[in-house]
C-alpha positions, 0 to 999 in steps of 0.5 A: 466185245468178243474173244475167239480164234478169228485168224485160225492160228489156235490163239484167241483174238480180240474184236472190239468197238471203238467209239473214237472212229465208230469202227470194229478193231481186231487184235490178234493174240499170240499163242502161249506155247501150251495150246492157249493164248498169251493173255498179255498179247491181248492187253495192248496193240503193241503186244499183239501178234502183229503189233497193231490193231486191224480194222475189222468193220466201219460204221459201228456207232453207238448211236446207230447200234446201241448194243453189240455183243459177240458170241462163240461161232454160231455158223460152224465156220470156226469164227466168232459171230456177233449180234447187234441191236440197231437204233430202230429196234431191229436185231441183226445177226452178223456172220463174221469172217477172218477179215471183217464183220461179215454180212448180216441177217435181220432176225427181228424187224423191230420192237426191241428199242427199249430192251437192255439185253438179248442173247 
């Protein structure tokens, strides 16, 4: 869903949605020693910086939020942000934080139910 430096250590981290529990999960990547990210550290939770995926948000079902997309940092705080299309056609912007999906702002209050993409 989104790769960016969520925890501020210089390595890319992975935020993704799981439909099993309708949650967003955060997998922390490991620095590669050359200023980048060890790609294998993003492949599995066990190979990540902490060895587990952390809960990043709840209530993210496909039924209520059919389209969710990550973006680079939009707000200038260094943390990647997210856009969501809700089931009722509302488009919301989420300013993510180091620990979660953050608060949302309604950008469009409806009418996007049948759209396949935005951004």
